[in-house]
C-alpha positions in Angstrom: -0.1 -5.2 0.5 2.2 -8.3 1.0 3.4 -9.9 -2.5 6.2 -12.9 -2.8 9.3 -12.0 -3.2 11.3 -11.8 -6.8 14.9 -13.0 -6.6 16.0 -10.0 -8.0 14.1 -8.4 -4.5 15.7 -11.3 -1.8 17.8 -9.7 0.8 22.5 -10.1 -0.3 23.9 -12.3 1.8 24.5 -13.2 4.4 20.8 -12.9 5.1 19.7 -15.2 1.7 21.6 -18.0 2.5 21.4 -21.5 -0.2 18.8 -23.0 1.6 17.5 -20.5 4.2 16.5 -16.8 4.3 17.1 -14.2 7.6 18.8 -17.1 9.5 19.7 -15.4 12.7 18.4 -12.0 11.9 17.0 -8.9 13.2 14.6 -6.8 11.1 13.9 -3.5 11.9 11.0 -1.5 10.4 9.4 1.7 10.4 5.3 1.8 10.2 3.2 4.8 9.7 -0.2 4.9 11.1 -3.1 7.1 9.6 -5.7 6.8 13.0 -5.3 8.2 16.7 -5.1 5.3 19.2 -3.2 4.1 21.8 -4.1 0.5 21.6 -2.6 -1.7 18.3 -2.0 -5.1 17.0 0.2 -5.9 14.0 -0.7 -8.2 11.1 2.3 -10.7 10.0 1.6 -12.5 6.7 3.1 -15.4 5.2 1.0 -15.5 2.3 3.4 -16.4 -0.7 5.9 -18.4 1.8 5.8 -22.0 0.9 7.3 -23.2 4.0 6.7 -22.2 7.6 7.8 -18.6 9.1 8.8 -19.5 12.2 8.9 -15.9 14.3 11.8 -16.5 17.0 10.5 -12.3 19.0 8.9 -9.5 18.4 8.9 -5.7 19.5 7.1 -2.3 19.0 8.8 0.7 19.9 8.5 4.9 19.0 11.6 5.8 16.5 14.1 8.1 17.4 15.2 10.4 14.8 18.7 10.1 13.0 19.9 13.6 12.6 18.6 16.9 13.1 16.1 16.7 10.6 13.8 14.8 13.1 12.3 12.5 10.4 11.5 8.9 12.2 10.6 7.1 9.0 13.3 4.8 7.9 15.6 5.4 11.3 17.2 2.3 13.1 16.7 4.1 16.4 14.3 3.7 18.9 13.6 4.9 22.1 13.8 1.8 24.4 11.8 2.9 27.3 8.7 2.9 25.0 9.9 -0.5 23.8 6.9 -3.1 24.9 7.5 -7.3 23.6 4.6 -8.8 21.5 3.2 -11.8 21.6 0.5 -14.1 19.9 -1.7 -15.7 21.9 0.1 -15.0 25.3 3.0 -16.7 23.1 6.3 -14.6 22.5 7.0 -16.5 19.0 4.9 -18.2 16.3 4.8 -19.8 13.5 2.9 -19.1 10.8 1.6 -22.1 8.6 2.7 -21.3 4.4 -0.3 -19.5 3.2 -1.3 -17.7 6.4 -1.4 -15.0 8.6 -1.2 -14.2 12.2 -2.5 -11.5 14.5 -0.4 -10.3 17.1 -2.3 -9.7 21.2 -3.0 -5.8 21.6 -0.1 -3.8 23.0 -1.0 -0.1 24.5 1.1 2.9 25.0 1.0 4.8 27.8 -0.1 7.8 26.3 -2.7 8.3 22.8 -0.3 8.3 19.6 -1.5 10.9 17.0 -3.0 9.6 13.4 0.0 9.7 11.2 2.7 8.6 13.9 5.5 6.6 13.0 6.5 3.2 15.0 9.7 0.7 14.6 8.7 -3.0 14.7 11.7 -5.3 14.9 11.5 -9.3 14.3 14.3 -11.6 15.3 14.1 -15.0 13.2 15.9 -17.3 14.7 16.3 -20.2 12.4 15.4 -18.3 9.5 12.6 -19.6 6.6 13.4 -21.9 4.6 13.1 -22.2 0.5 13.3 -19.0 -1.4 9.6 -18.4 -1.5 8.9 -15.2 1.0 6.2 -12.7 1.8 7.1 -8.9 1.5 6.6 -5.5 0.1 9.3 -4.1 -1.9 7.7 -1.2 -2.6 8.0 0.3 0.7 10.0 4.1 -0.1 11.5 3.0 3.4 14.3 2.3 5.1 14.7 -0.8 7.2 17.4 -2.6 8.7 18.9 -6.1 8.8 21.4 -7.2 11.5 22.7 -10.3 12.6 21.6 -12.0 16.2 18.7 -10.9 17.9 18.8 -7.3 18.4 14.8 -6.8 19.1 15.4 -4.9 22.4 18.7 -2.8 20.9 18.2 0.8 20.6 20.1 1.0 17.4 20.7 -1.6 14.4 24.4 -0.1 14.1 26.3 -3.8 14.6 29.0 -4.5 11.7 27.2 -6.6 10.7 23.4 -4.1 9.6 23.0 -3.7 6.3 20.0 -0.8 5.2 17.8 -1.6 2.3 14.4 -0.2 0.9 11.4 -3.2 1.8 9.5 -4.2 3.8 9.5 -8.0 5.3 6.8 -9.9 6.5 4.3 -6.7 8.3 1.2 -6.8 6.5 -1.0 -4.5 8.5 -0.9 -2.3 11.6 -4.3 -2.2 13.3 -5.8 0.6 15.7 -8.2 0.5 18.5 -10.6 3.3 17.8 -14.3 4.4 18.6 -16.9 2.8 16.4 -17.1 6.1 14.8 -13.3 5.6 13.1 -13.4 4.5 9.5 -11.2 3.3 6.8 -10.6 4.1 3.0 -9.2 0.9 1.4 -7.1 1.9 -1.5 -6.8 -0.8 -4.6 -4.2 0.6 -6.4 -0.5 0.1 -8.6 2.9 1.5 -8.5 1.3 5.5 -8.7 -0.5 4.4 -5.5 2.5 2.5 -4.2 4.3 5.9 -4.8 6.6 5.4 -7.1 8.4 8.6 -7.7 8.0 10.1 -4.4 10.8 10.7 -2.3 12.5 7.7 0.1 11.3 7.9 3.8 9.2 10.8 3.3 5.6 9.5 3.1 5.5 11.5 0.5 2.8 8.8 -1.5 -0.6 10.3 -2.5 -2.4 8.6 0.1 0.2 9.5 2.6 -1.1 13.4 1.9 -4.9 12.3 1.7 -4.1 11.3 5.4 -2.6 14.1 6.3 -5.6 15.9 4.7 -7.5 14.1 6.9 -6.1 15.1 10.3 -5.3 19.1 9.3 -6.7 21.0 12.2 -9.8 22.4 10.3 -10.3 18.7 8.9 -14.4 17.3 9.9 -12.8 14.0 8.1 -10.5 13.2 11.0 -12.7 9.7 11.9 -11.1 8.2 8.3 -8.4 6.3 8.2 -6.4 5.2 5.2 -5.8 1.4 3.9 -3.0 1.5 1.4 -3.0 -1.2 -0.5 -1.0 -0.8 -3.6 1.6 -2.7 -5.2 4.1 -1.9 -8.2 3.0 -3.4 -11.8 -0.4 -4.3 -10.1 -3.3 -5.0 -12.3 -7.0 -5.2 -12.4 -7.6 -8.5 -14.4 -4.4 -10.6 -14.0 -1.2 -11.5 -11.9 1.9 -9.6 -12.2 3.6 -8.7 -9.4 1.2 -9.6 -7.2 -2.1 -11.0 -7.0 -4.9 -8.9 -9.6 -7.0 -6.6 -8.5 -10.2 -9.1 -8.7 -8.6 -11.7 -6.5 -7.2 -9.2 -3.8 -10.3 -8.0 -2.7 -11.5 -10.1 0.1 -7.8 -10.0 1.1 -6.7 -6.4 1.3 -10.6 -4.6 1.6 -13.0 -6.7 3.0 -11.0 -8.5 5.3 -9.7 -5.1 7.1 -12.1 -3.8 9.9 -13.3 -0.8 10.0 -13.8 -0.9 6.0 -16.5 1.7 5.2 -15.3 2.8 1.9 -13.5 1.8 -0.9 -11.5 3.2 -3.8 -9.9 1.3 -7.4 -7.1 3.1 -8.7 -6.2 0.4 -11.3 -5.8 -0.4 -15.1 -2.9 1.6 -16.7 -0.9 -1.7 -16.1 -3.4 -3.4 -18.1 -3.7 -1.3 -20.6 0.1 -0.8 -20.8 0.9 -4.7 -20.6 -1.7 -5.5 -23.9 -1.1 -5.2 -27.4 -1.0 -2.3 -29.0 -3.4 -3.1 -31.4 -7.1 -2.2 -32.0 -8.3 -5.4 -31.4 -6.3 -5.8 -28.4 -7.1 -2.6 -26.8 -10.8 -2.8 -27.6 -10.5 -6.1 -25.5 -8.9 -5.6 -22.7 -10.8 -2.0 -22.8 -13.9 -4.6 -22.2 -12.2 -6.7 -20.0 -11.6 -3.3 -17.5 -14.8 -2.0 -17.5 -16.1 -6.0 -16.7 -13.5 -5.9 -14.1 -15.0 -2.9 -12.6 -18.5 -3.8 -12.6 -17.2 -7.3 -10.7 -15.1 -5.1 -8.1 -18.5 -3.4 -7.9 -20.6 -5.7 -7.3 -18.3 -7.6 -4.8 -17.5 -4.9 -2.6 -21.5 -3.8 -3.0 -22.2 -7.0 -1.1 -21.1 -5.8 2.2 -23.0 -2.3 1.8 -19.4 -0.7 1.4 -19.7 2.4 -1.3 -17.0 2.0 -4.3 -15.1 4.8 -5.7 -13.0 4.9 -9.0 -10.1 6.6 -9.5 -9.8 8.1 -13.5 -6.2 6.6 -15.2 -4.1 9.0 -15.3 -1.9 9.9 -18.5 1.4 7.9 -19.7 1.5 9.6 -23.1 5.4 10.5 -23.7 7.4 11.9 -27.1 10.0 9.3 -26.0 8.4 6.2 -26.5 11.6 4.5 -25.0 11.8 6.0 -22.0 7.8 5.0 -21.4 6.7 1.5 -23.3 3.2 1.9 -22.4 3.1 5.4 -24.8 1.1 4.4 -28.1 -1.7 6.1 -29.6 -4.0 3.0 -29.7 -3.5 2.7 -25.6 -4.5 6.0 -25.3 -8.0 5.6 -26.9 -8.2 3.0 -24.5 -7.4 5.3 -21.2 -10.0 7.8 -22.9 -12.6 5.3 -23.4 -12.2 3.5 -19.7 -12.0 7.0 -17.4 -15.0 8.0 -20.0 -17.1 4.7 -18.8 -15.6 5.1 -14.9 -17.1 8.9 -14.8 -20.2 7.9 -16.9 -21.0 4.9 -14.7 -22.0 6.9 -11.4 -25.0 6.2 -10.1 -26.0 4.0 -12.4 -26.9 0.1 -11.4 -23.5 -1.5 -11.8 -21.1 1.6 -11.6 -19.5 3.4 -9.1 -20.5 5.3 -6.6 -18.5 8.7 -7.2 -15.8 9.1 -8.9 -12.0 10.9 -8.3 -11.3 12.3 -11.3 -7.3 12.0 -11.3 -7.0 12.4 -14.8 -8.3 15.7 -15.0 -6.1 16.6 -12.7 -2.9 16.0 -13.2 -2.9 16.0 -17.5 -1.2 18.5 -19.7 -4.2 20.5 -20.7 -2.5 21.4 -23.9 -2.0 17.5 -24.5 -4.6 15.6 -22.3 -2.4 12.5 -23.3 0.6 13.3 -20.9 1.0 14.3 -17.5 1.5 18.2 -16.4 5.1 18.4 -17.3 5.4 19.7 -12.8 4.1 16.9 -12.0 6.0 14.3 -13.7 8.7 12.4 -11.5 10.5 11.8 -15.4 9.3 8.6 -16.9 5.4 10.1 -18.2 3.3 7.6 -16.0 4.7 7.9 -12.5 4.1 11.3 -10.5 6.1 13.5 -8.2 5.6 14.2 -4.9 4.0 17.8 -6.2 1.6 15.8 -8.6 0.7 13.6 -5.5 -0.5 16.4 -3.6 -2.8 17.6 -6.5 -4.2 14.6 -6.9 -4.5 14.2 -2.8 -5.8 17.7 -2.6 -8.2 17.0 -5.3 -10.2 13.9 -3.6 -13.5 15.1 -3.5 -14.2 14.9 0.5 -17.8 15.1 0.2 -17.8 11.5 -1.2 -17.9 10.7 2.5 -20.9 12.3 3.4 -22.9 11.5 0.8 -21.9 7.5 1.3 -21.6 7.7 5.4 -24.2 4.9 5.5 -23.4 2.7 3.3 -25.0 1.1 0.0 -27.5 -1.1 -1.0 -25.2 -4.7 -0.8 -27.4 -6.1 -3.9 -26.9 -3.7 -6.6 
């Protein structure tokens, strides 16, 4: 999900100058696909740029592993025999106006790539982007590489100027040319869906693990791709680290082809950032429920079913470690979760529930995560917790709603 890059997340010098970012810079990034395909195209975003974004050159290739682990994610190396230059309306360069996006021309690899393959995408900006506002995704959990000069065709980024950092820049989507039977689940989420607490370069966020489950040999849902539209700190009701969930619906769900299902897993940051008073928590609980109903109505207008993810626990013995942890906020969490569960099948309600809360909470103290799933901050899960979330998502929802829903309910 594209976001405005905060000042503290801008790249270091020399890639961040006094007036320009990424002057004479190459950016190499790896992205994981979630459906089998031979033909792909890339979406770039200048959604939050206040000045034009000039892309001088761009290539796509298959990465090579860094070491014996054979892990391709976060690798600066590529197989140069697989490299294909990317063009935009048959031009090798493009300038994106402020607030806009661009879609590359499709490219075709010599053979089909299975779902969950890794692609390496390399951009070169000769003049960089002026000003201090750039579009990126800081919660990549994936290593990217920067180097000075045009290295879009280089086998590796190991020049003296090269650095690595965990961040994605300008890429907003990888689109795959697939049969009409291929569909997608779009997930509107926050840092829990963005994978905070997962391992770096490991692709073990819960949507990654759900994709692996859908692509297992025995799966009957291999035709379902995953669109992870999450950002750390994101809220349903108000802007913060990225636009609110209510603002993101068209851009992050409805504008993508093939979306047949939507999952809304937002609300914890709305609860956690509201004052911990009974009045404030009553108000934010009401607003979250009304916000869910608006999301459902707007997505239903396109015939897409909407599933609700219950909000996972954040209770903690140490409130300094987890400031969200108060009794008043727990009352709101339980109330909102009960509404999610009870709304299923009712007018204005969710079409199905994914009860993440029930899966990961401590049975002895339901305000807290099960200890073996806690990443250490009482809010975000570790890979075992994310695996439990992916494992318990009810796959029958996809079959139940394969025909879509009434667009006026």
